[in-house]
N, C-alpha and C positions, 0 to 999 in steps of 0.2 A: 657711768662707766659700764661697758658691756661685759658679759662673761667672756673670759679668755678662751680662744679656740683650743682644740686638742682632744685626742682620744684618751682612753684610760691607760695610764702607764702603771706598770708593776712597781710596787713599793718594796724597798729592801726589807728583808726580815731577819737577817743575821744579827745575833745579839752583839757580836763584836762591833758592828757598825754603830749601834746605840751606845756601847760603852765608850768607843772612841769619841763620839760626839759629846757624850756626857762629860768626859774628861776636860773638854775645852769650852763647854757651854757657858760656864760662869765667867771665864776669861773673855769670851766673845760678848757676853752681856755687858760686862764692865767696859769693854772697849767701845761698844756701840751705844749703850743706853744708860750707863751708870753715872752717878754723880756723888759728890760728898754729901752725906746726910740722907741718902736714899734709904728707904725702908728695905728690910730683907725680903719682904713680899714682892716689892717692885723688881729687885734684882733676880729673884727666883723665877718670876713670870717671864722676864726677858730672856733669862737663861734657858728656860724650858722651850720657849718659842724658837730660839736660835738652835737648840739641840735638834728640834724636829726638822728645821731647814737643812742642817748639816747631814742628819741621818738619812734624809730622803733623797740625797744627791744620787744621780745616775750618770755614768759617762755619756757625753754627748753622742759619741759614735754609736753606743748601744741603743739610745733612744731613736737616733736617725734610722738605724737599720731595723728597728722594731716594726713589724707589719701592722701593729695596732696604732702606730703613730699616724695622725692625719697629715695630709700633704702640706697644709699651711704651717703646721708646727715644724714639720721636717724642713721646709724651705727656710724658715726663720733660724733654725738651729744650724743649718749649713751656713747661713749668712753670719751667724755668730762666730763660727769657726773661721770664716774668711776675715771678719773684722778683727778677731784676735791675732791672726797671722799678720794682718796689715799693721796692727799696732806694734807688733814685735819687730817685724822685718823692715817696715818702711818708716814708721815713726820712732822706732827704737825705744819704746816704752818698756818698763819693767812689769811684765804681766804676771810673772810667777805661774801658779797653777790656776789662776782665776779664769772663769768661763770655759772650763774644760768639762763641766758637768751641768746637769739640769735638775731643777727641783720644781715639782708641781705643787702649788699651794692650794689651800682649801678655799681661798677667796681671791678676788681680783685686786685686793689691796695688801701689800706686804706689811706696812706699818703706818702708824700715824705719827706725825711730827708736830709737837706743840711748842710754840714760842710765845713770849710775853715781852711787853715793853712798857715803859713809863709814859703816861698820857701827855706830859708837857714837854717832852724832849725825845729825840731819836736816840734813845739809849736802851738796849735790850737787857732784860734779866738774863743772867748767865748761870750755868751750872758747870761744875768741874768734872771732867772726864779723865780717867787714866789714859796715858799716852798722848792724847790729843790736846789736853789742857782745857781751858774754859771755852765753852761754846754756847751760843744763844738758843738752844733748843733741847728738848727731851723727846725721846722716841718711845712709842707704845705699840704693843701688839694687840691691845684690848681697847675698844672704843669706850667702854664704860669707865675704865681706869683713866683714860685720857680726859674724858669729860669731867670726871670728879676733880682732877687736878686743875683743869681749865676753870671750873667754877670757883675753886679755892683762890686761884690767882686773881680772878675778876673781883672777888670779895675784898681782896687787898687793894683794889683800885687800879689794877693794871689792864692795859689792852692785851688781848690774846688773839692767837691765830692757830687754828687746828687744821692740818691738811694731810692728805694721804701721800704716801710715797710708794713707788713701784720698784725701787732699787736702792742699794746702798753699797758702800765699799768698806771692807775691814782693813784697808790700807796694806793689803798683802799679807796680813797676819794669818788669814785663812784663805782657802781656795774658794772664793765666792762663786756660786753657781749662777747660770742663767736661770732666772726665775720666771715662772709662768705668767706673772703679772706683766712682764715685758711683751708678751706675745700680741697684745692688743695694739701695740704701736705699729705704725707703718714702717716700711723698710728704712727710711731715712732716720727717723727718730730712734728706731731700734739700734742701728749702728752707732748713732751719736751717743746713746746712753752707755753702750759698752765702752766706747772710747773715752767718754767722760769719766766713768768709774775707774778705768785703767789709768787715767791721768792722775787720779788721787793716789793710786799705788806708786806711781813714778815720782810724784812731788807732792809733799804735804808739809806745810809750814805750821808748826805748832802755835796755836793761839791766834791764827790769822784766817778765820773762817771765810771772810769776804774775799780775800785773795784766792784761797784754795778753790772756792766754788766758781769764781769768775775765770780763773785759770782753766779749770776743768771744762767750763762752758766753751771757752776759746778753743781748747784742744779738741773737744768733741765736735763742735760745729765746723771748724776748719778741716779737721780730720775727715769728717763725713763728706765735705766737698772734694777733698783729694781722693777719697775712696770711690765715690760714685762718678766723679768726672775723669778719673784716671784710666789708664789702659787696662787695669785689672778688672774693671767693671764697666762694660760698655754696652748697655742694652740699646736696642735699635731706636727707641723713642726718646731716650735721654731724659725721661721724666724725673728720675731720682736725682740726676745731676742738677736739673733746674730747681727742684725743691730744696736741695741742700744749699745751693747758692742763695736762694730767696730767703730761706730761714735764717741764715747767718746775717744777711742784710737786715732783716726784721729785728734780730736780736741787738745788733749795733744801734739801730735807730731807737729802739725802746730804751737802751742804755742811755743814750743821749737825752731822751725825753725825761727819763727817771732822774738822772743826775741833776738836770735843770730844775725839775720839780722839787727835789730835795733841797736844793740851794734856796729856793723861795721859802720853803717851809722852815728852814733853819733860821731865816731872818725873823720869822714869827716867834719861834721858840727862844731866840736869843734876846728878845725885847724884855728888859728887866722891869718894865713898868706894867706888864700884863700878869694877871693872876693865872693860876692853872686853868681855871674854867674859861677865862678869856682867851687863853692860848688854844684850848680845844675848840672854842667857838670860831676863832680866826682860822684854824685848820680846816674846819668844815666849810667855811666860806671860800677858802682858797680852792679846795677840792671841787666845790660846786661851780666856781667860776671857770676852772680848767675844763671841767666836763662840758659845760655849756659852750665854751669856745671850740671844743673839739667836735661835739655832735651837732653840727650845723643843720638846722631844720629837722632835728630829730634823728639824723642818721650820720654815720661816719662819712668823711669826705672820700671821694673816689680814690682807690688805691690805698685806703687806710691800713695802717699796721694792725693786725689782729691782736697783737700783744698789748698795744696801747688801748684799743677798743675794749678788750676784756678787763684790763686794769681799771679803766674809768667807769665800767658798767657795774662794778661791785662796791659795796660799802668799804670805807677806808678807815684804818686806824694805824697806830704806829707799829704794832706787831706785824701787820700785813705788809706795811711799807718796808720795814727792815728785812722781812723775809725775801722780798723782791730784790732789795739792794744787795743781799748776799750773793746773788747770781748774776747781776747785771751791772756791776760797777766798772766803768771805764773800758768797756769792751772795744770801742773804737781805738783806744790807745794800745790794746793788745794787737789790733789789726795794723796799727802804725808800726809797732815793733816787727811784725811779720813783713811789712813792706820794706823796712830797713834791711831785712835779710833776703830781699828779693823773692818772697814767698816761700822760703825754706823753713818749714815748720819745725823740722828737727833742730836746726840751728837756733831758732827762737826759743824752743823748749830748753835746750842745753844752756843758753845764756841765762834764762830765768833760774834754772836749777842751780847753776854755779853762783849766780848773784845773790840768791836768798841766803847764802851762808855768810855774807859780808854786809848786809844792810839790816836795819831794824824794821823798816817798813818795806815789804817786797814790792808795793806799788811804786816806790821810788825808782824801780828799774825800768818802768815804762816811759816812753817819750810823752811829751805833753805835760800840762800842769794839772790834769785831772779836773 
């Protein structure tokens, strides 16, 4: 990852800003990164990092008007304003005060997300979070702390996956700023990320991480298509419109591939005659066979989906696989729901939001059998 662009922005110095942030930092830490049984040191570190993010916020308009702000940053922040207005006025999302400010971070990674899973089945290790319930990950602002926990989990015999994240949502509890980590994204992914996080503000089903993330992917990707291909954003070359459409297609295709791959893997894990080590060995054989079939003659087929290519090019374990499944489950069925509403994303979102109050599994609201 490259260094984020941007000039030197003035940091707030008023004590009241720090006191305000300090009053909410522990609540934010608990909301984002806490769990039952977490050490006080863990919570304090997360709270301190969140306090710095909150205290360093500056109004978007002030940063945009600042003569020291470079043009690329200014352009992205104007785009953030436009995406937020689109989310509110067109998609009718509950944005609150999110993305009305900007925070420049000291690095190009906001946080690290650590997940773990059992080696012989697609079952994540989970942690309990206030407000959001049980989730299959923990977040860290410190690489060394994340790696210590990762090593501890691996000593317990678990698969692990440690990955960076450039954004998160506090579900509307706090006014999330546009973070400098997002500036490295191109315009399409920048807008998609803002719409994705605002989708979490609008609809979050406690204890259903996979639905929440897949729903936000759906809203972010389809919303980006509507944003860049609609009358409000009409560049002469139409490049962003093409990219937004192409990426949503790629996401759906990867979802289909991944759900099929998982079904094959579940057959292996469900065999009662195999030991744990035999299941792990069979998993590796399945992965190798899938990779060999895809990379014909050492290269992806023409027009290959980069998401599939990237997935198959890396080592696999259950923690990695579950992390992908959180974001890519049944995306074509979300599209089928959109088709049912003749492309009306607002109506599809409203149906899902109302429906989640009356079903145990929100995926049951989607057409198809999954």
